[in-house]
C-alpha positions in Angstrom: -14.8 -24.5 70.3 -17.4 -21.7 70.6 -15.3 -19.9 73.2 -12.2 -20.1 70.9 -14.2 -18.6 68.0 -15.6 -15.8 70.1 -12.0 -14.6 70.9 -11.7 -13.9 67.2 -7.9 -14.2 67.2 -6.1 -14.0 63.9 -2.4 -14.7 63.1 -2.5 -13.5 59.5 -4.0 -10.5 57.7 -4.1 -9.5 54.1 -4.8 -5.9 53.1 -6.1 -5.3 49.6 -6.7 -1.8 48.3 -7.9 -1.6 44.7 -8.4 1.5 42.5 -10.7 1.6 39.6 -12.5 4.3 37.5 -15.8 3.4 39.1 -17.0 0.9 41.7 -18.2 -1.4 38.9 -15.0 -1.2 36.8 -12.0 -3.6 36.7 -9.2 -2.2 39.0 -6.2 -0.7 37.3 -4.1 -0.6 40.4 -4.1 -3.0 43.3 -2.0 -2.6 46.5 -1.4 -5.7 48.7 0.2 -6.2 52.1 0.4 -9.3 54.2 0.7 -8.8 58.0 1.4 -11.1 60.9 -0.2 -9.4 63.9 1.6 -11.6 66.4 0.8 -9.4 69.4 -2.9 -9.8 68.8 -2.7 -13.6 68.6 -0.5 -14.0 71.6 -2.6 -11.6 73.8 -5.8 -13.4 72.7 -7.5 -10.1 71.9 -10.3 -10.1 69.3 -9.4 -8.9 65.8 -10.3 -5.3 65.1 -10.0 -3.7 61.7 -10.4 -0.1 62.9 -6.6 0.5 63.5 -5.8 -0.6 59.9 -8.6 1.6 58.4 -7.2 4.5 60.4 -3.9 4.0 58.7 -5.7 4.3 55.4 -7.6 7.5 56.2 -5.2 9.8 54.3 -5.9 7.7 51.2 -9.6 8.1 51.7 -9.2 11.8 52.2 -6.9 12.4 49.3 -9.7 14.0 47.2 -11.3 15.8 50.1 -13.0 12.6 51.2 -15.1 12.5 48.0 -13.8 9.2 46.7 -16.6 6.5 46.5 -15.5 3.4 48.3 -16.5 -0.1 49.3 -14.9 -1.8 52.4 -15.2 -5.5 53.1 -13.8 -7.3 56.2 -13.8 -11.0 56.5 -12.3 -13.7 58.8 -11.9 -17.4 58.4 -11.3 -19.6 61.5 -10.4 -23.2 61.8 -11.4 -25.6 64.6 -8.2 -27.6 64.2 -6.2 -24.5 65.1 -8.2 -23.8 68.3 -10.2 -21.2 66.4 -7.2 -19.2 65.2 -7.9 -17.6 61.9 -6.9 -15.3 59.1 -8.5 -12.0 58.3 -8.9 -10.0 55.0 -9.5 -6.3 54.7 -10.5 -5.3 51.2 -11.0 -1.7 50.0 -12.2 -0.6 46.5 -11.8 3.1 45.6 -13.4 4.8 42.6 -10.8 7.3 41.5 -12.5 8.4 38.3 -11.3 8.6 34.8 -8.1 10.5 33.7 -8.6 14.2 32.9 -10.0 14.7 29.4 -7.1 17.0 28.6 -4.7 14.1 28.8 -3.3 14.8 32.2 -2.2 12.1 34.5 -4.7 9.8 36.3 -5.0 9.9 40.0 -2.0 8.1 41.5 -2.4 7.0 45.1 0.9 5.0 45.2 2.8 7.5 47.5 -0.1 7.6 49.9 -0.4 3.8 49.9 3.3 3.4 50.6 3.0 5.7 53.6 -0.2 3.8 54.8 1.5 0.4 54.6 4.5 1.8 56.5 2.3 2.9 59.3 0.6 -0.5 59.5 3.9 -2.3 59.6 5.3 0.0 62.3 2.4 -0.8 64.6 1.3 -4.3 63.7 3.9 -6.6 62.0 7.4 -7.8 62.1 9.8 -7.4 59.2 9.6 -9.8 56.3 12.6 -11.4 54.6 14.0 -9.9 51.5 13.1 -12.2 48.5 15.8 -13.6 46.1 15.1 -13.7 42.4 13.1 -16.9 42.4 11.0 -15.8 45.3 10.4 -12.4 43.8 9.1 -13.8 40.5 6.9 -16.2 42.4 5.6 -13.4 44.6 4.9 -11.2 41.5 2.8 -14.0 39.9 0.9 -14.6 43.1 0.2 -10.9 43.5 -1.4 -10.7 40.1 -3.4 -13.8 40.8 -4.7 -12.4 44.0 -5.4 -9.0 42.5 -7.3 -10.5 39.5 -8.9 -13.7 40.6 -10.4 -14.4 37.1 -6.9 -14.6 35.6 -5.1 -17.9 35.3 -1.5 -17.3 36.5 -0.3 -20.1 34.3 -0.9 -17.8 31.3 1.5 -15.2 32.6 4.8 -14.8 30.9 7.8 -12.8 32.2 8.6 -9.7 30.1 11.1 -7.8 32.3 12.6 -7.8 35.7 14.7 -5.4 37.7 16.3 -5.7 41.2 16.6 -2.4 43.1 19.6 -3.1 45.2 19.4 0.1 47.2 16.1 -0.9 48.9 16.1 -4.7 48.1 12.9 -4.2 46.0 12.0 -5.8 42.7 9.9 -4.6 39.7 8.6 -7.4 37.5 6.8 -7.2 34.2 4.3 -10.0 33.4 1.8 -10.4 30.5 -0.9 -12.5 29.1 0.5 -12.6 25.5 -1.6 -10.5 23.2 -4.0 -9.4 25.9 -2.9 -7.7 29.2 0.3 -6.5 30.8 1.1 -6.0 34.4 3.8 -4.1 36.2 4.4 -5.5 39.7 6.5 -3.6 42.3 7.6 -5.7 45.3 8.7 -3.6 48.2 6.4 -0.6 47.7 7.1 0.7 51.1 10.8 1.1 51.9 12.1 -1.8 53.9 8.9 -3.8 53.5 9.2 -6.5 50.8 5.7 -7.8 51.6 4.1 -4.6 50.3 3.2 -4.9 46.6 1.7 -2.7 43.9 0.2 -4.4 40.8 -0.5 -2.0 37.9 -2.7 -3.3 35.1 -1.3 -1.6 32.0 -4.1 -0.3 29.7 -4.1 -1.1 26.0 -2.0 1.6 24.3 0.0 2.6 27.4 3.7 2.5 26.6 6.1 1.4 29.3 9.8 1.7 28.3 11.0 -0.2 31.4 9.4 -1.9 34.3 11.6 0.2 36.5 10.2 3.4 35.1 
């Protein structure tokens, strides 16, 4: 058992990148990606988070490398799976408050889409395209993973849109009278497993979840 654990093999990895005004604030944008690094598991090599962090370097450097950050890496292994485990790489970025003149807040979405594309090209196979039922379920799960204190049973569906050109989905969810979320499934082109959860601030108007 000890020798199996020392190999540190994983057959599942979740990437979580959260953006908040400060390192102590609630994130307003959370980016999720689930990977299956089959080559690592088969080869028996020890899990290494460095290649994944390297894919995120342009995101860290987007403001001249001045964004405060927290990085957490964890692994869970099971003896009944010969020590095979799952890993989680979590990043919290403090992007600051929107400009006082009313300009747009820092948006890392294009950079995150590119980063996820680089990870998938090197480390994971393609994921299946979700149908409507799977997309709605995935959207609820994404919000629950992004905001662990929220009970997903309280979420109601407000809008949905299927983007046929790239097989993506945009789903609107809400805690009635409290908080709204816009969930984009398929953030990176051709990668349904990449997700962007946007927590809509009070007073922000969204005409369409596809906007």
